[in-house]
C-alpha positions as CSV (number, residue, x, y, z in Angstrom):
1,X,47.9,98.4,67.7
2,X,44.3,98.1,68.9
3,X,45.3,95.4,71.3
4,X,48.0,97.5,72.8
5,X,45.5,100.4,73.4
6,X,42.9,98.0,74.8
7,X,45.3,96.2,77.1
8,X,47.3,99.3,78.2
9,X,45.5,100.0,81.5
10,X,45.3,96.3,82.3
11,X,49.0,95.9,81.8
12,X,49.7,99.1,83.7
13,X,47.6,97.7,86.6
14,X,49.9,94.6,86.7
15,X,53.0,96.7,86.5
16,X,51.8,99.0,89.4
17,X,51.0,95.9,91.5
18,X,54.4,94.4,90.8
19,X,56.2,97.7,91.5
20,X,54.2,98.5,94.6
21,X,52.7,95.4,96.2
22,X,51.2,97.7,98.9
23,X,48.7,98.9,96.3
24,X,47.1,95.5,96.0
25,X,45.6,95.6,99.5
26,X,43.4,98.7,99.0
27,X,42.5,97.5,95.5
28,X,41.6,93.9,96.4
29,X,40.5,94.7,100.0
30,X,38.0,97.5,99.3
31,X,35.1,97.8,96.8
32,X,36.2,101.3,95.8
33,X,39.7,100.3,94.9
34,X,38.6,97.2,93.0
35,X,35.9,99.1,91.2
36,X,38.3,101.8,90.1
37,X,40.6,99.2,88.5
38,X,37.7,97.4,86.9
39,X,36.5,100.7,85.4
40,X,40.0,101.4,84.2
41,X,40.2,98.1,82.4
42,X,36.8,98.6,80.8
43,X,37.8,102.1,79.7
44,X,40.9,100.5,78.1
45,X,38.8,98.0,76.2
46,X,36.4,100.8,75.2
47,X,39.3,102.8,73.9
48,X,40.6,99.8,71.9
49,X,37.2,99.3,70.3
50,X,36.9,103.0,69.5
51,X,40.4,103.0,68.0
52,X,39.5,100.0,65.9
53,X,36.4,101.8,64.6
54,X,38.5,104.9,63.8
55,X,41.1,102.8,61.9
56,X,38.3,101.1,60.0
57,X,36.8,104.5,59.0
58,X,40.3,105.5,57.7
59,X,40.2,102.7,55.2
60,X,37.8,104.5,52.9
61,X,39.2,105.1,49.4
62,X,38.9,108.9,49.6
63,X,41.0,109.0,52.8
64,X,43.5,106.4,51.5
65,X,44.2,108.6,48.5
66,X,45.4,111.5,50.6
67,X,48.4,111.0,52.9
68,X,47.4,114.2,54.8
69,X,44.0,112.9,55.6
70,X,45.4,109.6,56.7
71,X,47.9,111.3,59.0
72,X,45.3,113.7,60.4
73,X,42.8,110.9,60.9
74,X,45.2,108.6,62.6
75,X,46.7,111.3,64.9
76,X,43.3,112.8,65.6
77,X,41.8,109.4,66.3
78,X,44.6,108.3,68.6
79,X,44.5,111.6,70.4
80,X,40.8,111.2,71.0
81,X,41.1,107.7,72.3
82,X,44.0,108.7,74.6
83,X,42.1,111.8,75.9
84,X,38.8,110.1,76.4
85,X,39.8,106.6,77.5
86,X,43.4,106.0,78.4
87,X,44.1,109.1,80.5
88,X,40.9,108.6,82.6
89,X,41.8,104.9,82.9
90,X,45.3,105.7,84.2
91,X,43.8,108.3,86.6
92,X,41.4,105.7,87.9
93,X,44.3,103.2,88.4
94,X,46.2,105.7,90.5
95,X,43.3,107.5,92.3
96,X,41.3,104.3,93.3
97,X,43.8,102.9,95.7
98,X,44.7,106.3,97.0
99,X,41.1,107.2,97.7
100,X,40.4,103.8,99.2
101,X,43.4,104.1,101.6
102,X,42.4,107.7,102.5
103,X,38.7,106.8,103.2
104,X,39.7,103.6,105.1
105,X,42.2,105.3,107.3
106,X,41.1,105.7,110.9
107,X,42.1,108.9,112.7
108,X,45.2,108.6,114.8
109,X,44.6,108.7,118.6
110,X,45.9,111.8,120.3
111,X,48.9,111.3,122.5
112,X,48.2,111.4,126.2
113,X,51.2,113.2,127.5
114,X,52.8,115.8,125.2
115,X,56.1,117.1,126.4
116,X,57.0,120.7,125.7
117,X,59.5,121.6,123.1
118,X,61.9,123.0,125.7
119,X,61.7,119.7,127.7
120,X,62.4,117.6,124.7
121,X,65.3,119.9,123.7
122,X,66.8,119.7,127.2
123,X,66.5,115.9,127.2
124,X,68.2,115.6,123.9
125,X,71.0,117.9,125.0
126,X,71.5,115.8,128.1
127,X,71.7,112.6,126.0
128,X,74.2,114.2,123.7
129,X,76.4,115.4,126.6
130,X,76.4,111.9,128.1
131,X,77.3,110.3,124.8
132,X,80.1,112.8,123.9
133,X,81.2,114.5,127.1
134,X,84.6,115.5,125.8
135,X,83.2,117.0,122.6
136,X,80.0,118.7,123.8
137,X,80.5,120.9,126.8
138,X,76.8,121.6,127.2
139,X,76.7,122.0,130.9
140,X,76.0,125.7,130.6
141,X,73.0,125.1,128.4
142,X,71.3,122.6,130.7
143,X,69.0,124.1,133.4
144,X,70.0,124.1,137.0
145,X,68.9,121.2,139.0
146,X,69.6,117.5,139.2
147,X,71.7,116.1,136.4
């Protein structure tokens, strides 16, 4: 059980990489992405060690005598490990590549010649009329001039 908790973020990292290979480039190609996955793995190992410590504390005779104390200790300990280690690890696994891609993205160059919306619409209508002249009688919608 402890091994599952400890290896959870590490296994999730491999599953994410297998499901979306595009995530590997920002993770392996940037220090921020790689550091986030490394920290997520370390958080998983820390969570496993903390869970092992909690399970060891639950082996005391007084706690073993009461089923209620065992249940509360196990659920409370697991909740604490998930809240303090596993959830932040998963957040790092997802946020690291996203942040690395966002910071590494260069701004797009502005287009040199923007056409007006009306010009684009007229051009599309002309293409549609040439493609389907018998179905789209759009001659009244086109502006006067050379066609």
